[in-house]
ZAMIBA-389691 format. One record per residue (C-alpha): residue in one letter; x, y, z. Coordinates in pm, whole numbers, plus 32768, in hexadecimal, padded with zeros to 4 digits. Example, Ala and Ser with C-alpha at 12.3 -4.5 7.8 and 13.67 -1.06 7.14 Angstrom:
2
a84CE7E3E830C/s85577F9682CA/
end
This chain:
350
mA29BD53A317B/lA37DD46030AA/sA3E2D4D52F54/kA4D1D42F2E62/nA51BD56C2D9D/pA51DD69A2E84/aA592D7EA2E0F/aA6FDD82F2E4D/tA6A4D9492F35/dA613D852302D/sA771D7E6308B/pA7C9D84931EE/lA912D8C93162/aA877D98F3049/sA788DA643112/rA84ADAE9323C/tA80EDC4832B4/aA8F0DCA333D7/gAA10DC2134A6/vAB19DC5935AE/aAB96DB5F36B8/sAAC7D9DF3849/gAB95D973380D/gABB1D94637F7/fAB87DA6C37CB/qAB1DDB5F36D1/pA9E7DBC13781/sA929DC383654/gA97ADB1A3579/nA98FDA153670/tA908DB183737/gA971DA453842/aAAB4DA7E37CD/lAB58DAE43910/gAC1CD9B538FB/aAC6BD8E637EB/tABAED88C3893/dAAEDD8A037E5/eAB7BD97036BA/tAB2ED8BA3579/aA9C5D926358A/sAA33DA7234F9/lAA88D9BC33B8/eA917D97B3388/aA8BBDAEC3380/aA9BFDBBB32CC/eA9C7DB7C3158/aA8B3DC6D30F0/lA97BDD913178/aAAC7DD2130E7/aAB75DDC32FC2/pAB97DCF32E83/aAC9ADBE52EBF/pADD6DBCC2DF4/aADF1DAB72CF4/aAF09DA062DB1/tAF4AD9D92F23/tB072DAAF2F85/pB18DDA503075/mB107DB5F315C/aAFB3DAB23164/wB059D96A31C5/aB11DDA1A32D5/lAFE1DABD335E/lAF2AD9703359/iB03BD8C83426/iB04FD9EA351C/lAED4D9EA354E/aAECDD8713580/cAFDCD8953689/iAF24D9B03739/wADD9D8F83740/gAE77D7A63787/tAF27D83B38B5/sADE0D8B4394D/fAD90D76739EE/iAED7D7433AAB/lAEB6D8AD3B21/mAD5FD85D3BB1/kADF3D7313C60/kAF03D8083CFF/gAE06D90B3D6F/lAD30D8013E16/vAE50D7A53EFE/vADE8D8CF3FD6/fAC9BD9503F5C/sAB4CD89F3F46/aAA9AD8693DFB/lA9ABD9863E4A/eAACBDA703E99/lAB8EDA0E3D63/gAA64DA473C7F/aAA19DB993D18/iAB85DC093D09/rAB9DDB9F3B9E/vAA6ADC5F3B2F/sAABCDD913C03/vAC20DDB33B7F/aABB3DD833A17/aAA9FDE863A3D/aAB90DF803AD6/lAC89DF4E39BB/lAB86DF9538AF/lAAC2E0A23969/pAB60E1C138A0/fAAE6E11C3760/aA98DE0E437F6/lA969E2523852/rA9CCE2B236F0/hA8CCE1CC364A/vA7A7E1B7373C/gA701E2F336B6/sA6EDE2643557/vA638E12535C0/aA4BDE12B359A/rA401E0F236DF/sA342DFD13646/rA488DF11362C/fA4F0DF2A3797/kA417DE0237FC/wA4C9DD2B36F8/lA61DDDA6376C/aA5BEDD5138D2/lA541DBF8386D/sA67CDBB037A8/gA752DC2C38C6/vA6A7DB5439CB/vA695DA0B3909/gA7D3DA39383E/tA8C0DADE3934/lA849DAF53A9C/lA7C1D9953ACF/pA8D8D8E73A0B/aA9DCD9993AE2/fA948D8ED3C14/lA8FAD7A33B67/fAA5CD7723AE7/aAAE5D7C53C3E/yA9FED6C93CE6/aAA5DD5C23BE6/eABD0D5EC3C23/tABAED5B43D99/rAB87D4413D44/lABF0D4293BD8/aAD4DD43B3B41/sAD90D57D3A85/gADF6D4C03949/lACA8D40B3938/aABF5D5563969/gACAFD5D8383B/vAC3AD4B33767/lAACDD4D237D1/nAAD5D646377E/aAADCD5DE360D/lA96BD5823630/tA921D6F43601/aA913D6C83488/vA81FD5A634AC/fA72DD6683586/vA740D7A334B2/lA6AFD6D43396/lA5B8D613346E/vA52CD748351C/gA518D7F933CD/aA445D6DB3346/lA363D6BC3477/lA325D82B34C4/fA382D8F83392/gA30DD82A326B/qA461D7C731E2/rA442D69A30FF/lA4F6D556314A/tA58ED467304F/vA5CBD2F83087/lA741D33A30A6/rA70DD44731AA/vA630D3613276/lA747D2613260/gA842D36432DC/iA765D3BF3403/gA736D2503458/lA8ABD209344D/gA8F4D32F3531/lA7FDD2B03633/vA87CD1483619/gA9E0D1BF3650/tA96ED27B3784/vA8CED1433818/vAA0CD07A37D3/mAADFD179388E/lA9F1D19739B4/qA9B6D02139E4/lAB06CF8B3988/gAC0AD09D3988/gAC1DD0EF3AF8/sAC37D24C3B85/gAD9AD29A3BEC/gAD77D22F3D57/dAE81D2C03E3B/aAEF6D3AD3D27/tADC2D4883D63/pADCFD5B43E52/tACFED4FB3F56/gADC2D3B73F39/eAC83D2FE3EDB/gABFDD2963D88/nAAA3D26C3CF4/aAA88D24B3B7B/wA918D2A83B81/yA97DD40A3BDC/gA9B8D4203A67/lA840D4563A4D/yA87AD5B53AD5/iA94AD5F8399E/vA83ED56138C0/aA748D656395D/aA83CD7743923/tA866D71D37B3/iA6EBD712378C/gA6EDD8743817/yA7F1D8D33714/gA70FD8403608/vA5ECD9173679/sA6C6DA4D3696/vA75FDA2D353D/nA60BDA02349C/vA580DB2D3559/iA6A3DBFF34DA/kA674DB823379/hA4FDDBB43367/kA4B7DCD1345B/lA5F4DDA2346B/nA663DDA23300/gA6FBDEE9328E/lA7AFDF3333D5/tA929DF1D33D1/pA9D4DE0A349B/vAA6DDF0E3584/aA919DFAF35C4/vA86EDE64360A/tA97CDDE336F1/sA9C2DF1E37B5/vA855DF8237EE/lA7F7DE1B383F/lA909DE0D3946/mA8A4DF5E39D2/lA743DEDA3A0F/iA7B6DDA53ACE/gA8F9DE2D3B61/gA851DF063C69/pA784DDED3D04/aA8B2DD053CF5/lA98DDE013DAA/aA882DE473EB1/fA85DDCD33EF4/lA9D7DCA83F07/lAA06DDBF4006/lA8CADD9040D5/gA872DC2040B2/tA9C0DB6A40C4/dAAFCDB5A4196/fABCFDBE04076/lAC5CDD10412E/hAC9FDC4B426B/kAD55DB3A41AA/lAE1BDC3940E7/aAE93DCD7422C/tAED4DBA042FB/vAEFEDA61422D/pB05FDA0C41B7/gB070D9FC403E/aAF2DDABD400E/wAFCFDBD23F41/tB075DAD13E62/aAF29DA203E2A/fAE84DB6F3DE4/gAF94DBB73CE7/yAF46DA743C2D/iADD6DAD23C18/aAE21DC373BB0/lAF0ADBB33AA1/lADF3DACB3A2E/aACFCDBEC3A0F/tADF9DCD3396B/mAE85DBE63867/sAD41DB37380F/tAC7CDC7A37E3/aAD37DDB73791/vAE6CDD2236EB/aADBBDBFF3640/mACAEDCEC35C0/vADADDDBB3501/lAE68DC8C347D/fAD2CDBD33417/nAC9FDCF53352/kADF2DD2032AB/lADEDDBAE324E/iAC91DBCA31B8/qAD0CDCEC30E1/qAE3ADC2B3064/sAD91DADE301F/tAC30DA543045/aAB56D9EB3169/lAB74D88630EA/fACEFD89B3109/aACCED941325D/sABF2D82232CF/sAD24D74332B5/sAD7BD7BC3413/tAC63D6D63488/yAD46D5B0343D/lAE81D64B34D0/iADF3D6C2361C/pADBBD56236AC/iAF1FD502364F/vAFACD6303708/aAEC8D5F33833/lAF23D4833849/aB096D4CB3825/lB094D5CC393D/gAFC5D4E23A15/aB0BFD3C839DE/lB1DBD4AE3A42/dB118D4F73B7F/gB0F8D3853BD4/eAFA6D3363B38/aAF72D1D83AAC/fAF12D19B3942/nAE98D04038E1/iAE1FCF9437A6/wACB2CFE937EA/hAD08D1593805/fADA5D13D36AD/vAC7ED07E361B/gAB82D17436A9/mAC4AD29C3629/vAC66D20C34C9/vAAF1D1C234BB/iAA92D31E353B/lAB7CD3D2344E/gAB08D2F43332/gA9A5D3653377/vAA14D4D03383/lAAC9D4A63237/iA98DD4223194/vA8BFD53F3229/hA9B5D63E31A1/rA9D7D5A73047/aA882D5122FFB/kA7A9D5C12EF8/
end
């Protein structure tokens, strides 16, 4: 429903309820946050739990913002390095399993305080916002340059608003519809005209349409964030993220050990331990470390300020991709500007 004068609380940045790191990857906020992947989704779910923000943004807040953007922006190149040895299925399962293991102590501390009626929503958020995106991003980067993956990840903010309007009754304004439209137009520009990265991908082959895997992942983030906001309000970010990961971590680990060649590769393939280290670093930094830093940033500023990382993450991802030999042409730049312009409108529109 379109409305020209919605209440301020309808803003996707004014009604957040929980967050961590998809990342790509605060799993509870992006809940796909195991990667940067994937990470900015947490911005859409944290403000309601945050302490009152100071009147002015402190130097510490700026420092945290830059550090978080670097952590989440690095996620895409780490996935690329992990895919040199492991398949997309193996990478996704490793990522979820390591993140779940890291936060298991927190899950055991909080699980008893979570009402049983909420476990289905935690499981849903975990599957669509963390588990599936972990595999979708990995599949995308088998044929898509890591820098382009980082740009497309910014669509998270667009789909948080769109899913909220379609499934949860959030009102849309004309400006927000414009922002959503720009984000989708920018995506088409990148997929049709920007190219994919070609021989700079782990497989040595390129296919720009693999970016649709990332579009699907960001839709999952949009669903997850809205589920957290509307169904899991009142739970702390640590509780949401850790319990959510506990629910999906067991199946992910069982699949990794019993359904893939992970152990065989780790024991026999040259470079396997190095690739595993990249994936473990991805899970560690984009979940446990980013979770602490993000919540600290929310306390020292506002969720609107924290959302500025949305615009910094693609720059970091593209820069690291360029250093790794990935091409960046004019259509990449045009698509990125259009997407981020749409995200800016979504964030700022009343």
